[in-house]
N, C-alpha and C positions, 0 to 999 in steps of 0.2 A: 698702194696705199689700201687696197682692200685684201683682207685677210680671209681665209675660210673661216666659216663659222658653224661650231657643233650644234647639233639639232637640239640638245639639251639646253634649257636656260637655268642657269642657278643665279639669284639675286645674293650677292655677297653682304652687301651691305644696303638696305633700303634707303638711308639718308644719303646715299652717295650713287645710286641708280641714276642714269644708266653708266656714269664713270666705272663703277664698278666691273662692268661686264667687259670694256675694254682693257683694264687691268688684268682681269682675270684670263683673257685670251692671251695675252702677252707673258703670263706666268708671274707678274709683278705682285708684290703685296701693297696692298693699301696703303696711302699716307695715314700717319696719326691724326685723328679727326675726333671732335668733340661737337655736340648738338649744344647751341647756346640759344639764349633768349636773345630776340633782335636788340632789346635795348643794351646788351652787353656788346654790341659790336662799337667800335670807335668810329668818330667821323675821319673821313668823307663815306667810309665803308656802309655806316649804318643808313644814310640817306640814299646811297646806291642800291642797297639791297632789301630794306624793309619799306616794301609798298608793294602794292597789288598792280603794278604796272609793267609793261613789257621793258626788258632790259635796254633791248635796242635803243628806243628813242631816249631813254632814261640816261644812258652814257652819252649818247650823241649830244644832249643837252649839256651835260656836265663837260664835256671835253671840247663843246662847240665845234665838234666835226664830225663829218659822215664818216660811218664806220665800214668798213669791207671785212670780209671774211676769209680766213685761211685754214684750209681744210688739212687736217692733221692724219685722220683716219676715217674711213666711211664703211658702212656695210648694210646689206639690205634683207631682210627676212620676212617673207611674205609680205603683208602690208606694212610693216614696220621698216623705216629708214632710220638708221644710227649714224651720228657723225660725231667726230671730235674735232674742235675747232679754237682757232684764236680768233678775237674780233681786235682788228687793227684799225687805227685811225689813217687817213689817207697819207699822213706823214710817216706811218708805220711803227706808231707807238702801241704796243700791245695793252689793251685796257680790259680784257677777259679771257679767261681759259675756260671751256666748257664742253659738256658732252650733251647731246639731245638724243631722244627718241621720239621719231615722229610717225603719227599713225597716219600714212599715207591715204589708206582708204577713206578718210575722213575730209580730204581735200579734193576740190575741183582739179580736171585735168591740167589746167593752165598753172594752178597753185603747185601740183605736183613736179610738172616740168621745172618750175623756177626752184622748186627744193632741191631736184636733182642736179640743176646747172651748177650747185655749189658754188656761187657768186654772192649772193645776198644773204644777210643774217634773216633768219626766220621772222624776226619782229617787222623789218622791212617787208617781207612777202605778205604778212599778215595786214598790214596796213595797205599796201598797194593793190591786193585781191579784195579789199573789204571784207575781211573774215571776221566775223563777230566771236568773240571768245572772252573768257576772264582767265585773269592769271592769280594762282592762290599758292604762295609759298607754304612748303610743309616743314620745312626746317632750316634754321640758319647755322652755318657751319663755321668752327675754328680750326683750320687745317695747319699741320706742319708741313712746309713743302718738302717733297722727296726730290731724288735727282731727275725725274721725269719732269715733273712740274717746274722744277728749277729751268731745266734745259729749255722747256716750251716758252716760259716768261723771260728767260734771259737772266736770271739770276745767279748770282756767283756762289751764294752760300744759301743754307736753309733759312726761311722766313716763317713767322706766322701770317698765314693769309685767312681772309674771310670770304664767304660765300654763300649760297642758298641752294635748296633743293627745291624746285619749283613745278608747278603742273599746269598747263594750259587747257581749258576746258572749253569746249562748244557750249551753244545755247541748250542742247540736249542733256548736258551734264557728261558728256562722252570726253576721254582725256586726248586731246588732239597732241600734246608734247610732254614729255618728262624731261626735266633738264637738271643739270647741275652747273652753276655759274659761280666761279672763282675768279676774286678780284687781284691783279698785282697788288703789293705793296705800296 
C-alpha cells in the first residue's frame, strides 16, 4: 500500500490537494472538476458538505451508523501523514472517498498512534482525544468520476459527484489536516 515518495512536492490542483498528490504519484490525470458555490449542490449532498462540522459525525448522523475506515493508500513524509481512504458503514456501504494530509507534529503521541493504526476516521480520533479544532471548507467541488474513483466507489459508469476541500485548524491557527471529501451518488 505504501509507495515511494519523491522528495519534491508539486501541487497539481490546490482545490484537490492532497488527492492530487496521489494521482500524480500514480501517473494518473485528475478527474474533471469544477469549483462551485455551496448553494449549487443538490440535496442531500448540500446538507452533508456545506457546513463547518467534521464529516465523520455528520455522515454518522445521516446514515445512523458508526463509520469505519478502509485504507486505500498511505505515505509519510517528515511530520506529514497522507492517506487515501473510504469511509464505510459497519454494513459495508461506502459513504465517502477521501484523501487527507495530517500534520502529525501537531498531535499528541496517543493521537498519532491512533492515526497510524488506520482503524478510525480522523473525526472520531479528534473527538476521542478531545482535540480542539475548527473546520473551514475552502471549496465545494463538482467532479466527473474517473475510472479510479468509480472503482473505489463501486460505480459501474461515470457519475457527477460532489465533494469539498476542507482544512482543520488548531486553536493557534495551524492546519491540522488538509482534506478532500467526495460523496458517492
